C-alpha angles and dihedrals in degrees: 000000000000121000089336093304124119105227115147121105110161092192089077090061094042091057095047124109091232093056093045091052092050094044093047090051091051091049093050093047094046093050093042087058086060092049093254127133120215115225101174141004123196134177109249104176140346119194134158090270103043151354117230126195130191115221129195116206138168086258097051139273119332132185128218125198135184118190136212109258088251091066098032089117088077091083096054092040091053092049092050094044093049092048091052099038109015095172094054103050135052111265115246107222092192133002131194101182093179091060095033093241131143140172124209135175123250115275136186123263118242097212144043110223090335094308124116139155118275089244090063092051090049092050090051090053091050092047091051092052092047092051092049093049090050092051098049093097089050099055093109091047091053092050091048088053091057104268107143115258112227098149113160094259089058100039100096093046091046092049093050091051095049094045091053091048092048090052089057094055119100111277092244093058115106090230095052115122115200123217093266092053092048092051091049092051092048089051089058094064096098089052090047091053090051090052092048088054089055089054092049092052091061093052092214107157124231119264141152110320108198092204094196105047115157137125092280091061097051131063144193120252121172091345095307133101117250123187122229142164100066095170094115095042122127135178103253143115102321096224091074085081088077092070097073096028092057095033093057091046089052091048088053090054094249103169119255093246090055092047087054089054091052091050092047092050090053094048091048086072089067099038093116092062103057142351118278096256091054091047091050092053090048091050091053090048094049092049091049090052097041094094086081090062094042090050090051092056092053092041092058092050103038111030094093099030126110111260091235090060096051108026091103088067094056094100090056096046106041098062095049103089091035087067093062109130095012117099097188093048091048093054093043090053097045 
């Protein structure tokens, strides 16, 4: 934000000739260092949060991505996660963390028009849990690399800070919270503390919480699922990952019994830490609190953007903090 005005739209830069020339040169140099020759580069997608390019080389298809500064931590998070758990995360072929750029190889999609077998959804849940368990010892490293820190012990303080900042935004901004909304959120604090106590009972340590995990953000490599697109990720209670995973399944009309199987497969990855009933209560609590993480992702991307560039996302953003404390509402508003 500059002098109270919302002015930054990174899409203008990502569609400029100067940026394309610089990005293309970086791609060619990075792949040449791997012994690969680029034969074609094409714009694939430009959104408010990233620009993605498709690259053809003599070694196969590659993908390049540059992120909005608000999600620049994806590059470091991917590098750390791949170092720790190389079979669970997409491999970064080249990373420029300072410029929020990354190259990856082509990978297979897990879905067809959003549809996939239940077994694939279950495997994704299992993969997510395995990745989170592997990254528990690296939570501080992830935070030091720029991944937002919303661990349970910081959640209330973090929420208060963001609510105050959102109240100070211009009233027309999609992230603005009016006085009534701020009072309602403050009144939820006793409920939030109860939910945090449920999390504490399970003694599940904080880890990387993807915050947007669905079939479109995971891929198949050598017959195994690998997770990608860590731009929304935070360090938080891991069970918040269930919000989007189950919410997308619900939106795709996956039956309730099958959604329960997905949830159970995920929680099985933590079965050595607490009994099932305690884990189930913690899962409900994490889902009910996960609006804080979802809000953070949008906050990082939208707080400085012109309203005209982001107004289309208002319906996704405004319900998020209103779902605090309500598991069903959180899943319905994934």
